C-alpha positions in Angstrom: 0.1 -0.3 0.1 1.1 3.4 -0.6 2.1 5.9 2.0 1.5 8.7 -0.6 -1.3 11.4 0.0 -4.1 10.5 -2.6 -6.3 13.4 -3.4 -9.8 13.2 -1.9 -11.7 11.6 -4.7 -10.8 10.8 -8.4 -12.3 8.7 -11.3 -11.9 4.9 -10.5 -10.8 4.2 -14.0 -7.9 7.2 -13.5 -6.3 4.7 -10.9 -3.5 2.9 -12.6 -4.2 -1.0 -13.1 -2.0 -3.6 -11.7 1.1 -4.0 -13.5 1.3 -7.9 -12.9 -2.3 -9.7 -13.8 -1.9 -12.2 -10.9 0.4 -13.5 -8.1 -0.5 -17.2 -9.0 2.4 -19.4 -10.2 2.3 -20.8 -13.8 0.4 -23.0 -14.6 -2.5 -20.8 -12.9 -0.9 -17.3 -13.7 -1.5 -17.3 -17.3 -5.2 -17.7 -16.7 -5.4 -14.2 -15.7 -4.4 -12.8 -18.4 -8.0 -11.4 -19.0 -8.3 -9.8 -15.9 -7.5 -6.3 -15.3 -7.6 -5.1 -11.2 -7.6 -1.6 -10.1 -6.8 -1.6 -6.5 -8.7 1.4 -5.3 -8.5 0.7 -1.6 -4.6 0.6 -2.0 -4.6 3.6 -3.9 -6.2 5.7 -0.9 -4.4 3.7 1.4 -7.1 1.8 3.0 -5.4 -0.6 5.6 -8.8 -2.4 7.0 -10.2 -3.7 3.6 -9.6 -3.9 0.1 -11.8 -2.2 -2.7 -11.0 -3.5 -6.5 -12.4 -2.0 -9.8 -11.8 -5.4 -11.5 -12.6 -5.7 -15.7 -12.9 -9.2 -17.1 -12.1 -9.3 -21.0 -14.6 -11.8 -22.5 -13.1 -15.6 -21.6 -11.6 -14.0 -18.3 -11.8 -15.0 -15.0 -11.9 -13.1 -11.7 -9.7 -15.7 -9.9 -9.3 -19.5 -9.8 -12.0 -21.1 -8.1 -11.1 -20.5 -4.0 -12.5 -19.8 -0.5 -10.5 -17.8 2.0 -10.5 -19.2 5.8 -10.8 -15.6 7.4 -11.4 -13.1 5.0 -14.8 -12.1 3.8 -15.6 -10.8 0.1 -18.3 -9.2 -1.9 -19.0 -8.4 -5.3 -21.0 -6.0 -7.2 -21.7 -6.4 -11.1 -21.4 -2.9 -12.6 -21.4 -4.2 -16.1 -21.8 -7.3 -18.2 -23.2 -10.7 -17.5 -20.5 -12.9 -15.5 -21.2 -16.5 -14.3 -20.9 -17.1 -10.5 -19.4 -20.3 -10.1 -19.4 -22.1 -6.7 -19.0 -25.5 -5.5 -22.6 -26.0 -5.5 -23.1 -25.1 -9.3 -23.5 -21.6 -11.5 -25.8 -18.3 -11.4 -26.0 -16.0 -13.8 -25.1 -12.4 -13.1 -26.2 -9.0 -14.4 -25.5 -5.4 -13.7 -27.1 -4.5 -10.1 -26.3 -7.8 -8.7 -24.1 -8.7 -5.8 -23.0 -11.7 -4.2 -21.2 -11.8 -0.6 -18.7 -14.9 0.5 -18.3 -15.5 4.2 -14.8 -16.7 5.5 -14.6 -20.5 5.8 -17.6 -20.6 3.1 -18.0 -22.3 -0.2 -15.2 -22.0 -3.0 -16.2 -19.0 -5.8 -15.1 -17.1 -9.1 -16.7 -15.2 -11.6 -16.4 -16.3 -15.1 -16.8 -14.2 -18.6 -18.3 -16.6 -20.8 -19.6 -13.5 -22.8 -18.4 -11.4 -25.7 -18.4 -8.2 -23.9 -16.7 -7.1 -21.0 -17.5 -7.7 -17.6 -16.8 -5.1 -14.9 -16.9 -5.6 -11.0 -16.5 -3.9 -7.9 -14.6 -6.3 -5.2 -14.7 -5.7 -1.5 -12.9 -8.1 0.9 -11.5 -7.3 4.5 -7.9 -7.9 5.2 -7.7 -10.3 8.1 -4.4 -11.6 9.6 -3.7 -15.4 9.1 -5.9 -16.1 6.3 -5.3 -19.1 3.9 -6.9 -19.7 0.6 -8.0 -23.4 -0.8 -8.2 -24.1 -4.2 -10.5 -27.3 -4.8 -10.0 -27.5 -8.1 -6.4 -26.9 -8.2 -3.1 -28.1 -6.9 -2.6 -24.9 -4.9 -2.8 -23.4 -1.6 -1.9 -19.8 -0.4 -0.7 -18.5 2.9 0.2 -15.2 3.9 3.9 -14.1 4.2 3.1 -11.3 6.5 4.1 -8.7 4.2 1.2 -8.3 2.0 2.2 -11.0 -0.3 1.0 -14.6 -0.4 3.2 -17.8 -0.1 1.9 -20.5 -2.9 2.5 -24.0 -2.4 1.3 -27.2 -3.8 -1.6 -29.2 -1.5 1.3 -30.7 -0.2 3.1 -28.3 1.1 6.0 -28.3 -1.7 6.7 -24.9 -2.8 6.2 -23.7 -6.6 
């Protein structure tokens, strides 16, 4: 997060997009090539929760199917028609719809199966000692303590 002083308000699209599309190791990193995140919360120096303006190009994914142990998340669809994928099925979404994900709950992701861009607002808290499970991938994530993630295979061996 930045220590610089942000202006009191900006157009969300003026916040620079992240330069790296993902922190996932390969073979998962390249799956996020059609995702663009603008870290609005980081731009304003927020520490307790994060807010991202995320655009998914056609064929894009918001993340791998995942569930956090301690973090709670919420999404709000601004534009387009993504599909919410959870461990229990798929739900088509449209602008104005939202979904929330409790810590320790069902794994989830958004997929853009359309030929139009999808724009969503992602909001999540930033609890200490969070971990992430990925039921469809040989991957798990734990925090390093510096705000980054350490990714390992399910058996604990590093990537």
